[in-house]
N, C-alpha and C positions, 0 to 999 in steps of 0.2 A: 473253932477248928478242933477236930478230934482225930488223933493219929491212932489207927487201930493196930492190933497185934498181928494182923495178917500181913505176911511178907510174900511178895511175888517176884518173879523174874520178868523183866521187860527189857528186851534187847540185851545189852551187856550189863545192866544194872540189877541190883537186888534192892527192891523198893518196899517201903511201908505204904499201905493204902490209907489215905487221909480223907476225911469227909467234913463237910460243912453244909450250909444251906444258902442257895442263891436268893436274891431279893424276891423272886417270884414264888418262893417256897419249895422249889424243886431241890433235890439233893445234889450236891457237888462232890465229885471224887477226883483226887489227884494222887500222883505217886511221888514220894520223896526217897532219895537215896538214903539207905539205912546208915551209911557211914558218915556222909557229909551233911545230910539234911537238905541237900539241894533238890529243888523241884525238878523232876524229870519229865513229867507229862501231866496235863489236865485231861482226865479221862472222859469227862462229861461236858454237855452243853445244855444251857437253859433255853428253852423255846416257849413260845406263847401257845402251849397246848395244855389241856387238862390231863394231869397224870395222877394216878393213885400214889399215896405216900411211899409205897413199896416199889416204885418204879424209877428208873433213871434213864437218861438218854446218853448213849455212849458215842463218842467221836472216834470212829475207826478209819480215818482217812489221813492222807499226807503223813506228817511226822508221827501220827498216832497209829498208823497201820499196824495191825497185830495186837493192839491193846485189848480188843474185845475177846480174842482167844486167850490171852494171858489172864484176864479177869475171870473168864469162864472156867479155865483149867484150875484156877485157885479157889473156885467155889465162892467167888464174890458176887457174880451175877449169872443169870440164866437168860439167854436171848428169848424174846417172845415171838420173833418173826415179824413184828410190827416195825415199820420204818416211818420216820417223819422227815419231810423235806426241809432242808436248811438253805436252799438256794441251788447250788450246783451239785450237792451231795445229800445223802440221807443219814440221819442219826438212827441208831438201833435202840429201840425201846427194850429195856431189860428189867427183869425182876431182880431186886436188890436183896441179897441173902445175908448181909451183915448189918 
């Protein structure tokens, strides 16, 4: 796990962006409260799709609604416009900038 120096606002929290690697090799991102260290949200999802190493799949639904915009505004990701089905919703494929 790697906690980056990037800090973003998500909902009422000030969060550090953290990253690791899922078992399938895709990048995992989550947000931790900078004060308490509590995990606020898991920003990514791992799917059985081939992704370049510089891409992530962002979960921007239900409790994560708005996370794509927060990560984009902070310069963490750039949406590619590509979406991947996850069942009832779609994950946004993004270029990872950090």
